N, C-alpha and C positions, 0 to 999 in steps of 0.2 A: 504494500500500500504506500503510495507516494504522496507527499504534500510539499508545498513551498517551504523552503528551509526556515524562514522566520517563524512560521506557525509550528513547524516540526520541532524546532529547538525549544520554543516555549512549552510545547507539550512534553518533551523529554524532561525539562525542568520540573514541570508539574507532577509528572509520574514519579520522578526520583525523589521528590520531597514528600510524597504520599506515605501513608502508613505502611504500605506493602512495597518494600524495596525491590521486590521481584516483579513489579508491575510492568516494567518495560524490558522487552527482549532485545535482540540484536537490531541495530539501526545503521543503515548505510547512508553515505552522502555521495552525491555525484561529483565528478571532477571539478565542476564550476561552482560547487556548493550552492546550487540553485534549488535543489530538492533533497529531501530526506526520504528514505525508504524504511518503513517499519515491517518486520516480518510478522505476519499474522497467520492464524490457523487456516488450513484448506477449507473452502466453503464460505469464507468471509465475503468474497466478491459478490456473491449472489444477493446479499442484502445491504451492501455498502452504498450509501447515498449521500456522503458528506460532501457538500459543495467545495470545489477547489482541490479535491483529492482524486486519486485514481487507484483502483484496486484491481490487480491482475488475477484472473482466475487460473488456478492450477489444479491438477488432480491430487497433488500432495503425496502420491505414492512414491516411496523411495527417495523422497527429497532429503538431502543431507545439507546442512548449513556448512559451507566451506570456511576454513580458517582464513583463506585469502578472499578478498572481495570478488564477487562473481562477475562484475562488469569492469571492463578496462577503464581506467581513469577514476574509478570510485574508491572509496575507503570506508572502513568501519568507524563510525562515531562511537558506537558501543559494540565491541566485538562479541561474537558468539563464544559461549563456554559450554562445556559438557552439561552443566546443570542449569543453563539459561533457557527458559521456555520462550516461545514466541509471545508477542504482546496480545493480551486479551482485547478483542475488537470493541467490546462495550466500554472497557476502561479507556481505551484509546480514543473512542468517539467523545467521551466526556472531557478528556484532556484537550482534545482538539477544539471542542466548543469553547472551553474556558480560555484557551490560548487565543482564539479568534476574538473573544470579548476583550481580553487584555490588550491585544494589538489595536483594536478599534478605539479603545479608551486612550491609549497612548498617542495614537495618531490624531485624535480629536483635541488633544491638549496643546498642539503646536500652534 
C-alpha cells in the first residue's frame, strides 16, 4: 500500500508512538522519497479506499519479505525482521486519517 511520503511519515510516527509498538511492519521508501510503501496482509486491496493511496492486490502465497528492498532505487525506512508482522490495515487507515488531519491543520496555519 503506497501513500505520499509526508502523510506516510506522519502515520509511521503515529503508529510508533501508539501503545502497540508492533503496530507498524516493514515500510519502504522510493528512491525520490516521494512515496512510502506499507506492507499489509493479502486481501487488503479489495476493501482499500483511502483517498490519495494505492493498494496493490497480490495472492500472498509464498510471499517472502526480502532483506534487500524489492524495487531498484528504494530502501527500507523500517526494515523487515523475522518477528515483524505486516501492518494491520485498520490500524493503518486510522493513522493515515489522523496524519491527513494533522497535515491539513499545519498547512492551514501558514
